[in-house]
mmCIF entry with sequence, helices, sheets and N, C-alpha, C, O atoms, coordinates in Angstrom:
data_MODEL
# 
_entry.id   MODEL 
# 
_entity.id                         1 
_entity.type                       polymer 
_entity.pdbx_number_of_molecules   1 
# 
_entity_poly.entity_id                      1 
_entity_poly.type                           'polypeptide(L)' 
_entity_poly.nstd_linkage                   no 
_entity_poly.nstd_monomer                   no 
_entity_poly.pdbx_seq_one_letter_code       MSKFTASVKKFLVSEDGPTAVEYAVMLALIVVVCITAVTSVGTAANTKFNSVATSLK 
_entity_poly.pdbx_seq_one_letter_code_can   MSKFTASVKKFLVSEDGPTAVEYAVMLALIVVVCITAVTSVGTAANTKFNSVATSLK 
_entity_poly.pdbx_strand_id                 A 
# 
loop_
_entity_poly_seq.entity_id 
_entity_poly_seq.num 
_entity_poly_seq.mon_id 
_entity_poly_seq.hetero 
1 1  MET n 
1 2  SER n 
1 3  LYS n 
1 4  PHE n 
1 5  THR n 
1 6  ALA n 
1 7  SER n 
1 8  VAL n 
1 9  LYS n 
1 10 LYS n 
1 11 PHE n 
1 12 LEU n 
1 13 VAL n 
1 14 SER n 
1 15 GLU n 
1 16 ASP n 
1 17 GLY n 
1 18 PRO n 
1 19 THR n 
1 20 ALA n 
1 21 VAL n 
1 22 GLU n 
1 23 TYR n 
1 24 ALA n 
1 25 VAL n 
1 26 MET n 
1 27 LEU n 
1 28 ALA n 
1 29 LEU n 
1 30 ILE n 
1 31 VAL n 
1 32 VAL n 
1 33 VAL n 
1 34 CYS n 
1 35 ILE n 
1 36 THR n 
1 37 ALA n 
1 38 VAL n 
1 39 THR n 
1 40 SER n 
1 41 VAL n 
1 42 GLY n 
1 43 THR n 
1 44 ALA n 
1 45 ALA n 
1 46 ASN n 
1 47 THR n 
1 48 LYS n 
1 49 PHE n 
1 50 ASN n 
1 51 SER n 
1 52 VAL n 
1 53 ALA n 
1 54 THR n 
1 55 SER n 
1 56 LEU n 
1 57 LYS n 
# 
_struct_asym.id          A 
_struct_asym.entity_id   1 
# 
loop_
_struct_conf.conf_type_id 
_struct_conf.id 
_struct_conf.pdbx_PDB_helix_id 
_struct_conf.beg_label_comp_id 
_struct_conf.beg_label_asym_id 
_struct_conf.beg_label_seq_id 
_struct_conf.pdbx_beg_PDB_ins_code 
_struct_conf.end_label_comp_id 
_struct_conf.end_label_asym_id 
_struct_conf.end_label_seq_id 
_struct_conf.pdbx_end_PDB_ins_code 
_struct_conf.beg_auth_comp_id 
_struct_conf.beg_auth_asym_id 
_struct_conf.beg_auth_seq_id 
_struct_conf.end_auth_comp_id 
_struct_conf.end_auth_asym_id 
_struct_conf.end_auth_seq_id 
_struct_conf.pdbx_PDB_helix_class 
_struct_conf.details 
_struct_conf.pdbx_PDB_helix_length 
HELX_P HELX_P1 AA1 SER A 2  ? VAL A 13 ? SER A 2  VAL A 13 1 ? 12 
HELX_P HELX_P2 AA2 ASP A 16 ? LEU A 56 ? ASP A 16 LEU A 56 1 ? 41 
# 
_struct_conf_type.id          HELX_P 
_struct_conf_type.criteria    ? 
_struct_conf_type.reference   ? 
# 
loop_
_atom_site.group_PDB 
_atom_site.id 
_atom_site.type_symbol 
_atom_site.label_atom_id 
_atom_site.label_alt_id 
_atom_site.label_comp_id 
_atom_site.label_asym_id 
_atom_site.label_entity_id 
_atom_site.label_seq_id 
_atom_site.pdbx_PDB_ins_code 
_atom_site.Cartn_x 
_atom_site.Cartn_y 
_atom_site.Cartn_z 
_atom_site.occupancy 
_atom_site.B_iso_or_equiv 
_atom_site.pdbx_formal_charge 
_atom_site.auth_seq_id 
_atom_site.auth_comp_id 
_atom_site.auth_asym_id 
_atom_site.auth_atom_id 
_atom_site.pdbx_PDB_model_num 
ATOM 1   N N  . MET A 1 1  ? -8.398  11.451  -38.029 1.00 0.00 ? 1  MET A N  1 
ATOM 2   C CA . MET A 1 1  ? -7.380  12.111  -37.242 1.00 0.00 ? 1  MET A CA 1 
ATOM 3   C C  . MET A 1 1  ? -7.947  13.353  -36.561 1.00 0.00 ? 1  MET A C  1 
ATOM 4   O O  . MET A 1 1  ? -7.563  13.679  -35.437 1.00 0.00 ? 1  MET A O  1 
ATOM 5   N N  . SER A 1 2  ? -8.857  14.043  -37.240 1.00 0.00 ? 2  SER A N  1 
ATOM 6   C CA . SER A 1 2  ? -9.425  15.253  -36.640 1.00 0.00 ? 2  SER A CA 1 
ATOM 7   C C  . SER A 1 2  ? -10.305 14.909  -35.446 1.00 0.00 ? 2  SER A C  1 
ATOM 8   O O  . SER A 1 2  ? -10.435 15.709  -34.520 1.00 0.00 ? 2  SER A O  1 
ATOM 9   N N  . LYS A 1 3  ? -10.909 13.723  -35.460 1.00 0.00 ? 3  LYS A N  1 
ATOM 10  C CA . LYS A 1 3  ? -11.716 13.292  -34.316 1.00 0.00 ? 3  LYS A CA 1 
ATOM 11  C C  . LYS A 1 3  ? -10.824 13.077  -33.092 1.00 0.00 ? 3  LYS A C  1 
ATOM 12  O O  . LYS A 1 3  ? -11.198 13.422  -31.971 1.00 0.00 ? 3  LYS A O  1 
ATOM 13  N N  . PHE A 1 4  ? -9.645  12.503  -33.321 1.00 0.00 ? 4  PHE A N  1 
ATOM 14  C CA . PHE A 1 4  ? -8.681  12.309  -32.233 1.00 0.00 ? 4  PHE A CA 1 
ATOM 15  C C  . PHE A 1 4  ? -8.213  13.651  -31.683 1.00 0.00 ? 4  PHE A C  1 
ATOM 16  O O  . PHE A 1 4  ? -8.139  13.838  -30.469 1.00 0.00 ? 4  PHE A O  1 
ATOM 17  N N  . THR A 1 5  ? -7.898  14.581  -32.575 1.00 0.00 ? 5  THR A N  1 
ATOM 18  C CA . THR A 1 5  ? -7.454  15.913  -32.168 1.00 0.00 ? 5  THR A CA 1 
ATOM 19  C C  . THR A 1 5  ? -8.539  16.624  -31.375 1.00 0.00 ? 5  THR A C  1 
ATOM 20  O O  . THR A 1 5  ? -8.255  17.285  -30.376 1.00 0.00 ? 5  THR A O  1 
ATOM 21  N N  . ALA A 1 6  ? -9.764  16.489  -31.817 1.00 0.00 ? 6  ALA A N  1 
ATOM 22  C CA . ALA A 1 6  ? -10.878 17.117  -31.105 1.00 0.00 ? 6  ALA A CA 1 
ATOM 23  C C  . ALA A 1 6  ? -11.045 16.514  -29.717 1.00 0.00 ? 6  ALA A C  1 
ATOM 24  O O  . ALA A 1 6  ? -11.311 17.240  -28.759 1.00 0.00 ? 6  ALA A O  1 
ATOM 25  N N  . SER A 1 7  ? -10.893 15.207  -29.595 1.00 0.00 ? 7  SER A N  1 
ATOM 26  C CA . SER A 1 7  ? -11.043 14.576  -28.279 1.00 0.00 ? 7  SER A CA 1 
ATOM 27  C C  . SER A 1 7  ? -9.896  14.968  -27.347 1.00 0.00 ? 7  SER A C  1 
ATOM 28  O O  . SER A 1 7  ? -10.103 15.113  -26.142 1.00 0.00 ? 7  SER A O  1 
ATOM 29  N N  . VAL A 1 8  ? -8.690  15.140  -27.891 1.00 0.00 ? 8  VAL A N  1 
ATOM 30  C CA . VAL A 1 8  ? -7.561  15.591  -27.071 1.00 0.00 ? 8  VAL A CA 1 
ATOM 31  C C  . VAL A 1 8  ? -7.792  17.017  -26.595 1.00 0.00 ? 8  VAL A C  1 
ATOM 32  O O  . VAL A 1 8  ? -7.535  17.330  -25.433 1.00 0.00 ? 8  VAL A O  1 
ATOM 33  N N  . LYS A 1 9  ? -8.274  17.884  -27.479 1.00 0.00 ? 9  LYS A N  1 
ATOM 34  C CA . LYS A 1 9  ? -8.576  19.263  -27.089 1.00 0.00 ? 9  LYS A CA 1 
ATOM 35  C C  . LYS A 1 9  ? -9.654  19.291  -26.014 1.00 0.00 ? 9  LYS A C  1 
ATOM 36  O O  . LYS A 1 9  ? -9.557  20.052  -25.051 1.00 0.00 ? 9  LYS A O  1 
ATOM 37  N N  . LYS A 1 10 ? -10.679 18.462  -26.179 1.00 0.00 ? 10 LYS A N  1 
ATOM 38  C CA . LYS A 1 10 ? -11.756 18.398  -25.197 1.00 0.00 ? 10 LYS A CA 1 
ATOM 39  C C  . LYS A 1 10 ? -11.227 17.936  -23.843 1.00 0.00 ? 10 LYS A C  1 
ATOM 40  O O  . LYS A 1 10 ? -11.630 18.466  -22.809 1.00 0.00 ? 10 LYS A O  1 
ATOM 41  N N  . PHE A 1 11 ? -10.325 16.949  -23.840 1.00 0.00 ? 11 PHE A N  1 
ATOM 42  C CA . PHE A 1 11 ? -9.744  16.455  -22.595 1.00 0.00 ? 11 PHE A CA 1 
ATOM 43  C C  . PHE A 1 11 ? -8.908  17.528  -21.913 1.00 0.00 ? 11 PHE A C  1 
ATOM 44  O O  . PHE A 1 11 ? -8.961  17.676  -20.692 1.00 0.00 ? 11 PHE A O  1 
ATOM 45  N N  . LEU A 1 12 ? -8.128  18.285  -22.706 1.00 0.00 ? 12 LEU A N  1 
ATOM 46  C CA . LEU A 1 12 ? -7.277  19.316  -22.123 1.00 0.00 ? 12 LEU A CA 1 
ATOM 47  C C  . LEU A 1 12 ? -8.090  20.478  -21.557 1.00 0.00 ? 12 LEU A C  1 
ATOM 48  O O  . LEU A 1 12 ? -7.700  21.073  -20.552 1.00 0.00 ? 12 LEU A O  1 
ATOM 49  N N  . VAL A 1 13 ? -9.207  20.803  -22.188 1.00 0.00 ? 13 VAL A N  1 
ATOM 50  C CA . VAL A 1 13 ? -10.061 21.885  -21.705 1.00 0.00 ? 13 VAL A CA 1 
ATOM 51  C C  . VAL A 1 13 ? -10.862 21.436  -20.485 1.00 0.00 ? 13 VAL A C  1 
ATOM 52  O O  . VAL A 1 13 ? -11.111 22.224  -19.573 1.00 0.00 ? 13 VAL A O  1 
ATOM 53  N N  . SER A 1 14 ? -11.258 20.181  -20.477 1.00 0.00 ? 14 SER A N  1 
ATOM 54  C CA . SER A 1 14 ? -12.046 19.638  -19.379 1.00 0.00 ? 14 SER A CA 1 
ATOM 55  C C  . SER A 1 14 ? -11.234 19.644  -18.082 1.00 0.00 ? 14 SER A C  1 
ATOM 56  O O  . SER A 1 14 ? -10.004 19.592  -18.116 1.00 0.00 ? 14 SER A O  1 
ATOM 57  N N  . GLU A 1 15 ? -11.914 19.706  -16.956 1.00 0.00 ? 15 GLU A N  1 
ATOM 58  C CA . GLU A 1 15 ? -11.241 19.677  -15.668 1.00 0.00 ? 15 GLU A CA 1 
ATOM 59  C C  . GLU A 1 15 ? -11.095 18.261  -15.126 1.00 0.00 ? 15 GLU A C  1 
ATOM 60  O O  . GLU A 1 15 ? -10.600 18.080  -14.013 1.00 0.00 ? 15 GLU A O  1 
ATOM 61  N N  . ASP A 1 16 ? -11.509 17.269  -15.874 1.00 0.00 ? 16 ASP A N  1 
ATOM 62  C CA . ASP A 1 16 ? -11.388 15.889  -15.417 1.00 0.00 ? 16 ASP A CA 1 
ATOM 63  C C  . ASP A 1 16 ? -9.933  15.440  -15.374 1.00 0.00 ? 16 ASP A C  1 
ATOM 64  O O  . ASP A 1 16 ? -9.560  14.660  -14.498 1.00 0.00 ? 16 ASP A O  1 
ATOM 65  N N  . GLY A 1 17 ? -9.114  15.909  -16.291 1.00 0.00 ? 17 GLY A N  1 
ATOM 66  C CA . GLY A 1 17 ? -7.710  15.531  -16.331 1.00 0.00 ? 17 GLY A CA 1 
ATOM 67  C C  . GLY A 1 17 ? -6.951  15.932  -15.076 1.00 0.00 ? 17 GLY A C  1 
ATOM 68  O O  . GLY A 1 17 ? -6.356  15.074  -14.424 1.00 0.00 ? 17 GLY A O  1 
ATOM 69  N N  . PRO A 1 18 ? -6.955  17.214  -14.720 1.00 0.00 ? 18 PRO A N  1 
ATOM 70  C CA . PRO A 1 18 ? -6.270  17.630  -13.490 1.00 0.00 ? 18 PRO A CA 1 
ATOM 71  C C  . PRO A 1 18 ? -6.845  16.975  -12.242 1.00 0.00 ? 18 PRO A C  1 
ATOM 72  O O  . PRO A 1 18 ? -6.102  16.661  -11.311 1.00 0.00 ? 18 PRO A O  1 
ATOM 73  N N  . THR A 1 19 ? -8.146  16.765  -12.210 1.00 0.00 ? 19 THR A N  1 
ATOM 74  C CA . THR A 1 19 ? -8.754  16.112  -11.056 1.00 0.00 ? 19 THR A CA 1 
ATOM 75  C C  . THR A 1 19 ? -8.249  14.690  -10.936 1.00 0.00 ? 19 THR A C  1 
ATOM 76  O O  . THR A 1 19 ? -7.963  14.229  -9.831  1.00 0.00 ? 19 THR A O  1 
ATOM 77  N N  . ALA A 1 20 ? -8.135  13.986  -12.048 1.00 0.00 ? 20 ALA A N  1 
ATOM 78  C CA . ALA A 1 20 ? -7.628  12.620  -12.025 1.00 0.00 ? 20 ALA A CA 1 
ATOM 79  C C  . ALA A 1 20 ? -6.172  12.603  -11.558 1.00 0.00 ? 20 ALA A C  1 
ATOM 80  O O  . ALA A 1 20 ? -5.766  11.707  -10.818 1.00 0.00 ? 20 ALA A O  1 
ATOM 81  N N  . VAL A 1 21 ? -5.404  13.571  -11.980 1.00 0.00 ? 21 VAL A N  1 
ATOM 82  C CA . VAL A 1 21 ? -4.003  13.646  -11.553 1.00 0.00 ? 21 VAL A CA 1 
ATOM 83  C C  . VAL A 1 21 ? -3.923  13.914  -10.051 1.00 0.00 ? 21 VAL A C  1 
ATOM 84  O O  . VAL A 1 21 ? -3.101  13.316  -9.356  1.00 0.00 ? 21 VAL A O  1 
ATOM 85  N N  . GLU A 1 22 ? -4.766  14.802  -9.555  1.00 0.00 ? 22 GLU A N  1 
ATOM 86  C CA . GLU A 1 22 ? -4.778  15.087  -8.120  1.00 0.00 ? 22 GLU A CA 1 
ATOM 87  C C  . GLU A 1 22 ? -5.140  13.839  -7.323  1.00 0.00 ? 22 GLU A C  1 
ATOM 88  O O  . GLU A 1 22 ? -4.515  13.546  -6.304  1.00 0.00 ? 22 GLU A O  1 
ATOM 89  N N  . TYR A 1 23 ? -6.135  13.113  -7.781  1.00 0.00 ? 23 TYR A N  1 
ATOM 90  C CA . TYR A 1 23 ? -6.508  11.879  -7.095  1.00 0.00 ? 23 TYR A CA 1 
ATOM 91  C C  . TYR A 1 23 ? -5.382  10.853  -7.150  1.00 0.00 ? 23 TYR A C  1 
ATOM 92  O O  . TYR A 1 23 ? -5.156  10.133  -6.177  1.00 0.00 ? 23 TYR A O  1 
ATOM 93  N N  . ALA A 1 24 ? -4.683  10.778  -8.256  1.00 0.00 ? 24 ALA A N  1 
ATOM 94  C CA . ALA A 1 24 ? -3.568  9.837   -8.379  1.00 0.00 ? 24 ALA A CA 1 
ATOM 95  C C  . ALA A 1 24 ? -2.440  10.209  -7.425  1.00 0.00 ? 24 ALA A C  1 
ATOM 96  O O  . ALA A 1 24 ? -1.830  9.332   -6.815  1.00 0.00 ? 24 ALA A O  1 
ATOM 97  N N  . VAL A 1 25 ? -2.161  11.497  -7.292  1.00 0.00 ? 25 VAL A N  1 
ATOM 98  C CA . VAL A 1 25 ? -1.116  11.941  -6.364  1.00 0.00 ? 25 VAL A CA 1 
ATOM 99  C C  . VAL A 1 25 ? -1.518  11.638  -4.930  1.00 0.00 ? 25 VAL A C  1 
ATOM 100 O O  . VAL A 1 25 ? -0.700  11.159  -4.145  1.00 0.00 ? 25 VAL A O  1 
ATOM 101 N N  . MET A 1 26 ? -2.779  11.914  -4.578  1.00 0.00 ? 26 MET A N  1 
ATOM 102 C CA . MET A 1 26 ? -3.244  11.605  -3.221  1.00 0.00 ? 26 MET A CA 1 
ATOM 103 C C  . MET A 1 26 ? -3.162  10.112  -2.940  1.00 0.00 ? 26 MET A C  1 
ATOM 104 O O  . MET A 1 26 ? -2.744  9.702   -1.857  1.00 0.00 ? 26 MET A O  1 
ATOM 105 N N  . LEU A 1 27 ? -3.561  9.297   -3.916  1.00 0.00 ? 27 LEU A N  1 
ATOM 106 C CA . LEU A 1 27 ? -3.497  7.853   -3.749  1.00 0.00 ? 27 LEU A CA 1 
ATOM 107 C C  . LEU A 1 27 ? -2.061  7.390   -3.566  1.00 0.00 ? 27 LEU A C  1 
ATOM 108 O O  . LEU A 1 27 ? -1.792  6.523   -2.735  1.00 0.00 ? 27 LEU A O  1 
ATOM 109 N N  . ALA A 1 28 ? -1.143  7.952   -4.325  1.00 0.00 ? 28 ALA A N  1 
ATOM 110 C CA . ALA A 1 28 ? 0.269   7.587   -4.189  1.00 0.00 ? 28 ALA A CA 1 
ATOM 111 C C  . ALA A 1 28 ? 0.794   7.945   -2.802  1.00 0.00 ? 28 ALA A C  1 
ATOM 112 O O  . ALA A 1 28 ? 1.529   7.163   -2.199  1.00 0.00 ? 28 ALA A O  1 
ATOM 113 N N  . LEU A 1 29 ? 0.426   9.110   -2.294  1.00 0.00 ? 29 LEU A N  1 
ATOM 114 C CA . LEU A 1 29 ? 0.862   9.503   -0.951  1.00 0.00 ? 29 LEU A CA 1 
ATOM 115 C C  . LEU A 1 29 ? 0.280   8.589   0.111   1.00 0.00 ? 29 LEU A C  1 
ATOM 116 O O  . LEU A 1 29 ? 0.975   8.217   1.056   1.00 0.00 ? 29 LEU A O  1 
ATOM 117 N N  . ILE A 1 30 ? -0.985  8.224   -0.033  1.00 0.00 ? 30 ILE A N  1 
ATOM 118 C CA . ILE A 1 30 ? -1.609  7.316   0.924   1.00 0.00 ? 30 ILE A CA 1 
ATOM 119 C C  . ILE A 1 30 ? -0.921  5.959   0.898   1.00 0.00 ? 30 ILE A C  1 
ATOM 120 O O  . ILE A 1 30 ? -0.688  5.361   1.948   1.00 0.00 ? 30 ILE A O  1 
ATOM 121 N N  . VAL A 1 31 ? -0.594  5.471   -0.293  1.00 0.00 ? 31 VAL A N  1 
ATOM 122 C CA . VAL A 1 31 ? 0.100   4.181   -0.406  1.00 0.00 ? 31 VAL A CA 1 
ATOM 123 C C  . VAL A 1 31 ? 1.476   4.246   0.256   1.00 0.00 ? 31 VAL A C  1 
ATOM 124 O O  . VAL A 1 31 ? 1.876   3.305   0.943   1.00 0.00 ? 31 VAL A O  1 
ATOM 125 N N  . VAL A 1 32 ? 2.198   5.339   0.058   1.00 0.00 ? 32 VAL A N  1 
ATOM 126 C CA . VAL A 1 32 ? 3.516   5.487   0.678   1.00 0.00 ? 32 VAL A CA 1 
ATOM 127 C C  . VAL A 1 32 ? 3.395   5.496   2.199   1.00 0.00 ? 32 VAL A C  1 
ATOM 128 O O  . VAL A 1 32 ? 4.195   4.858   2.883   1.00 0.00 ? 32 VAL A O  1 
ATOM 129 N N  . VAL A 1 33 ? 2.405   6.209   2.737   1.00 0.00 ? 33 VAL A N  1 
ATOM 130 C CA . VAL A 1 33 ? 2.209   6.254   4.182   1.00 0.00 ? 33 VAL A CA 1 
ATOM 131 C C  . VAL A 1 33 ? 1.844   4.870   4.710   1.00 0.00 ? 33 VAL A C  1 
ATOM 132 O O  . VAL A 1 33 ? 2.351   4.455   5.752   1.00 0.00 ? 33 VAL A O  1 
ATOM 133 N N  . CYS A 1 34 ? 0.977   4.158   4.010   1.00 0.00 ? 34 CYS A N  1 
ATOM 134 C CA . CYS A 1 34 ? 0.585   2.811   4.443   1.00 0.00 ? 34 CYS A CA 1 
ATOM 135 C C  . CYS A 1 34 ? 1.767   1.858   4.419   1.00 0.00 ? 34 CYS A C  1 
ATOM 136 O O  . CYS A 1 34 ? 1.945   1.078   5.354   1.00 0.00 ? 34 CYS A O  1 
ATOM 137 N N  . ILE A 1 35 ? 2.570   1.904   3.380   1.00 0.00 ? 35 ILE A N  1 
ATOM 138 C CA . ILE A 1 35 ? 3.740   1.023   3.305   1.00 0.00 ? 35 ILE A CA 1 
ATOM 139 C C  . ILE A 1 35 ? 4.722   1.342   4.423   1.00 0.00 ? 35 ILE A C  1 
ATOM 140 O O  . ILE A 1 35 ? 5.297   0.434   5.025   1.00 0.00 ? 35 ILE A O  1 
ATOM 141 N N  . THR A 1 36 ? 4.915   2.616   4.701   1.00 0.00 ? 36 THR A N  1 
ATOM 142 C CA . THR A 1 36 ? 5.808   3.019   5.782   1.00 0.00 ? 36 THR A CA 1 
ATOM 143 C C  . THR A 1 36 ? 5.292   2.528   7.127   1.00 0.00 ? 36 THR A C  1 
ATOM 144 O O  . THR A 1 36 ? 6.066   2.031   7.945   1.00 0.00 ? 36 THR A O  1 
ATOM 145 N N  . ALA A 1 37 ? 3.994   2.664   7.359   1.00 0.00 ? 37 ALA A N  1 
ATOM 146 C CA . ALA A 1 37 ? 3.413   2.223   8.623   1.00 0.00 ? 37 ALA A CA 1 
ATOM 147 C C  . ALA A 1 37 ? 3.513   0.710   8.769   1.00 0.00 ? 37 ALA A C  1 
ATOM 148 O O  . ALA A 1 37 ? 3.866   0.216   9.840   1.00 0.00 ? 37 ALA A O  1 
ATOM 149 N N  . VAL A 1 38 ? 3.211   -0.021  7.722   1.00 0.00 ? 38 VAL A N  1 
ATOM 150 C CA . VAL A 1 38 ? 3.270   -1.485  7.794   1.00 0.00 ? 38 VAL A CA 1 
ATOM 151 C C  . VAL A 1 38 ? 4.710   -1.946  8.011   1.00 0.00 ? 38 VAL A C  1 
ATOM 152 O O  . VAL A 1 38 ? 4.951   -2.883  8.772   1.00 0.00 ? 38 VAL A O  1 
ATOM 153 N N  . THR A 1 39 ? 5.652   -1.304  7.358   1.00 0.00 ? 39 THR A N  1 
ATOM 154 C CA . THR A 1 39 ? 7.061   -1.656  7.548   1.00 0.00 ? 39 THR A CA 1 
ATOM 155 C C  . THR A 1 39 ? 7.501   -1.397  8.977   1.00 0.00 ? 39 THR A C  1 
ATOM 156 O O  . THR A 1 39 ? 8.200   -2.212  9.579   1.00 0.00 ? 39 THR A O  1 
ATOM 157 N N  . SER A 1 40 ? 7.091   -0.263  9.513   1.00 0.00 ? 40 SER A N  1 
ATOM 158 C CA . SER A 1 40 ? 7.453   0.089   10.880  1.00 0.00 ? 40 SER A CA 1 
ATOM 159 C C  . SER A 1 40 ? 6.851   -0.894  11.883  1.00 0.00 ? 40 SER A C  1 
ATOM 160 O O  . SER A 1 40 ? 7.541   -1.360  12.789  1.00 0.00 ? 40 SER A O  1 
ATOM 161 N N  . VAL A 1 41 ? 5.585   -1.203  11.723  1.00 0.00 ? 41 VAL A N  1 
ATOM 162 C CA . VAL A 1 41 ? 4.926   -2.146  12.625  1.00 0.00 ? 41 VAL A CA 1 
ATOM 163 C C  . VAL A 1 41 ? 5.542   -3.537  12.476  1.00 0.00 ? 41 VAL A C  1 
ATOM 164 O O  . VAL A 1 41 ? 5.731   -4.243  13.466  1.00 0.00 ? 41 VAL A O  1 
ATOM 165 N N  . GLY A 1 42 ? 5.853   -3.926  11.253  1.00 0.00 ? 42 GLY A N  1 
ATOM 166 C CA . GLY A 1 42 ? 6.467   -5.237  11.022  1.00 0.00 ? 42 GLY A CA 1 
ATOM 167 C C  . GLY A 1 42 ? 7.832   -5.348  11.665  1.00 0.00 ? 42 GLY A C  1 
ATOM 168 O O  . GLY A 1 42 ? 8.174   -6.383  12.236  1.00 0.00 ? 42 GLY A O  1 
ATOM 169 N N  . THR A 1 43 ? 8.613   -4.284  11.576  1.00 0.00 ? 43 THR A N  1 
ATOM 170 C CA . THR A 1 43 ? 9.939   -4.287  12.195  1.00 0.00 ? 43 THR A CA 1 
ATOM 171 C C  . THR A 1 43 ? 9.819   -4.372  13.712  1.00 0.00 ? 43 THR A C  1 
ATOM 172 O O  . THR A 1 43 ? 10.559  -5.115  14.357  1.00 0.00 ? 43 THR A O  1 
ATOM 173 N N  . ALA A 1 44 ? 8.889   -3.612  14.279  1.00 0.00 ? 44 ALA A N  1 
ATOM 174 C CA . ALA A 1 44 ? 8.695   -3.646  15.733  1.00 0.00 ? 44 ALA A CA 1 
ATOM 175 C C  . ALA A 1 44 ? 8.204   -5.024  16.177  1.00 0.00 ? 44 ALA A C  1 
ATOM 176 O O  . ALA A 1 44 ? 8.648   -5.537  17.204  1.00 0.00 ? 44 ALA A O  1 
ATOM 177 N N  . ALA A 1 45 ? 7.300   -5.620  15.418  1.00 0.00 ? 45 ALA A N  1 
ATOM 178 C CA . ALA A 1 45 ? 6.796   -6.947  15.771  1.00 0.00 ? 45 ALA A CA 1 
ATOM 179 C C  . ALA A 1 45 ? 7.897   -7.992  15.656  1.00 0.00 ? 45 ALA A C  1 
ATOM 180 O O  . ALA A 1 45 ? 7.996   -8.881  16.501  1.00 0.00 ? 45 ALA A O  1 
ATOM 181 N N  . ASN A 1 46 ? 8.719   -7.894  14.627  1.00 0.00 ? 46 ASN A N  1 
ATOM 182 C CA . ASN A 1 46 ? 9.825   -8.830  14.461  1.00 0.00 ? 46 ASN A CA 1 
ATOM 183 C C  . ASN A 1 46 ? 10.799  -8.735  15.624  1.00 0.00 ? 46 ASN A C  1 
ATOM 184 O O  . ASN A 1 46 ? 11.278  -9.754  16.122  1.00 0.00 ? 46 ASN A O  1 
ATOM 185 N N  . THR A 1 47 ? 11.092  -7.522  16.056  1.00 0.00 ? 47 THR A N  1 
ATOM 186 C CA . THR A 1 47 ? 11.983  -7.328  17.195  1.00 0.00 ? 47 THR A CA 1 
ATOM 187 C C  . THR A 1 47 ? 11.394  -7.948  18.454  1.00 0.00 ? 47 THR A C  1 
ATOM 188 O O  . THR A 1 47 ? 12.097  -8.610  19.219  1.00 0.00 ? 47 THR A O  1 
ATOM 189 N N  . LYS A 1 48 ? 10.112  -7.732  18.662  1.00 0.00 ? 48 LYS A N  1 
ATOM 190 C CA . LYS A 1 48 ? 9.452   -8.286  19.848  1.00 0.00 ? 48 LYS A CA 1 
ATOM 191 C C  . LYS A 1 48 ? 9.436   -9.811  19.813  1.00 0.00 ? 48 LYS A C  1 
ATOM 192 O O  . LYS A 1 48 ? 9.705   -10.457 20.826  1.00 0.00 ? 48 LYS A O  1 
ATOM 193 N N  . PHE A 1 49 ? 9.122   -10.395 18.647  1.00 0.00 ? 49 PHE A N  1 
ATOM 194 C CA . PHE A 1 49 ? 9.100   -11.857 18.530  1.00 0.00 ? 49 PHE A CA 1 
ATOM 195 C C  . PHE A 1 49 ? 10.494  -12.446 18.753  1.00 0.00 ? 49 PHE A C  1 
ATOM 196 O O  . PHE A 1 49 ? 10.631  -13.491 19.390  1.00 0.00 ? 49 PHE A O  1 
ATOM 197 N N  . ASN A 1 50 ? 11.516  -11.789 18.237  1.00 0.00 ? 50 ASN A N  1 
ATOM 198 C CA . ASN A 1 50 ? 12.879  -12.260 18.467  1.00 0.00 ? 50 ASN A CA 1 
ATOM 199 C C  . ASN A 1 50 ? 13.244  -12.172 19.935  1.00 0.00 ? 50 ASN A C  1 
ATOM 200 O O  . ASN A 1 50 ? 13.924  -13.055 20.458  1.00 0.00 ? 50 ASN A O  1 
ATOM 201 N N  . SER A 1 51 ? 12.806  -11.125 20.602  1.00 0.00 ? 51 SER A N  1 
ATOM 202 C CA . SER A 1 51 ? 13.064  -10.989 22.033  1.00 0.00 ? 51 SER A CA 1 
ATOM 203 C C  . SER A 1 51 ? 12.400  -12.101 22.826  1.00 0.00 ? 51 SER A C  1 
ATOM 204 O O  . SER A 1 51 ? 13.009  -12.677 23.727  1.00 0.00 ? 51 SER A O  1 
ATOM 205 N N  . VAL A 1 52 ? 11.167  -12.398 22.497  1.00 0.00 ? 52 VAL A N  1 
ATOM 206 C CA . VAL A 1 52 ? 10.430  -13.471 23.178  1.00 0.00 ? 52 VAL A CA 1 
ATOM 207 C C  . VAL A 1 52 ? 11.087  -14.821 22.882  1.00 0.00 ? 52 VAL A C  1 
ATOM 208 O O  . VAL A 1 52 ? 11.240  -15.647 23.782  1.00 0.00 ? 52 VAL A O  1 
ATOM 209 N N  . ALA A 1 53 ? 11.468  -15.042 21.643  1.00 0.00 ? 53 ALA A N  1 
ATOM 210 C CA . ALA A 1 53 ? 12.104  -16.314 21.276  1.00 0.00 ? 53 ALA A CA 1 
ATOM 211 C C  . ALA A 1 53 ? 13.427  -16.490 22.006  1.00 0.00 ? 53 ALA A C  1 
ATOM 212 O O  . ALA A 1 53 ? 13.757  -17.595 22.437  1.00 0.00 ? 53 ALA A O  1 
ATOM 213 N N  . THR A 1 54 ? 14.185  -15.410 22.146  1.00 0.00 ? 54 THR A N  1 
ATOM 214 C CA . THR A 1 54 ? 15.462  -15.486 22.859  1.00 0.00 ? 54 THR A CA 1 
ATOM 215 C C  . THR A 1 54 ? 15.247  -15.782 24.332  1.00 0.00 ? 54 THR A C  1 
ATOM 216 O O  . THR A 1 54 ? 16.003  -16.554 24.923  1.00 0.00 ? 54 THR A O  1 
ATOM 217 N N  . SER A 1 55 ? 14.241  -15.188 24.929  1.00 0.00 ? 55 SER A N  1 
ATOM 218 C CA . SER A 1 55 ? 13.992  -15.415 26.359  1.00 0.00 ? 55 SER A CA 1 
ATOM 219 C C  . SER A 1 55 ? 13.437  -16.815 26.633  1.00 0.00 ? 55 SER A C  1 
ATOM 220 O O  . SER A 1 55 ? 13.576  -17.317 27.749  1.00 0.00 ? 55 SER A O  1 
ATOM 221 N N  . LEU A 1 56 ? 12.818  -17.449 25.650  1.00 0.00 ? 56 LEU A N  1 
ATOM 222 C CA . LEU A 1 56 ? 12.282  -18.809 25.841  1.00 0.00 ? 56 LEU A CA 1 
ATOM 223 C C  . LEU A 1 56 ? 13.345  -19.875 25.682  1.00 0.00 ? 56 LEU A C  1 
ATOM 224 O O  . LEU A 1 56 ? 13.132  -21.008 26.113  1.00 0.00 ? 56 LEU A O  1 
ATOM 225 N N  . LYS A 1 57 ? 14.481  -19.560 25.080  1.00 0.00 ? 57 LYS A N  1 
ATOM 226 C CA . LYS A 1 57 ? 15.538  -20.559 24.867  1.00 0.00 ? 57 LYS A CA 1 
ATOM 227 C C  . LYS A 1 57 ? 16.225  -20.919 26.125  1.00 0.00 ? 57 LYS A C  1 
ATOM 228 O O  . LYS A 1 57 ? 17.137  -21.746 26.115  1.00 0.00 ? 57 LYS A O  1 
# 
């Protein structure tokens, strides 16, 4: 148990933990931006395809 406690203390003192959290937050923001962009482009493309399909009928 003391080995576990020592490793937890080492992790909390180390700067790797906060750095990993920062990278995770940045990754989450990038994913949100990508999903938003893909959704926006998909909606615009769907509208355009529907417009073309309507004009061909």
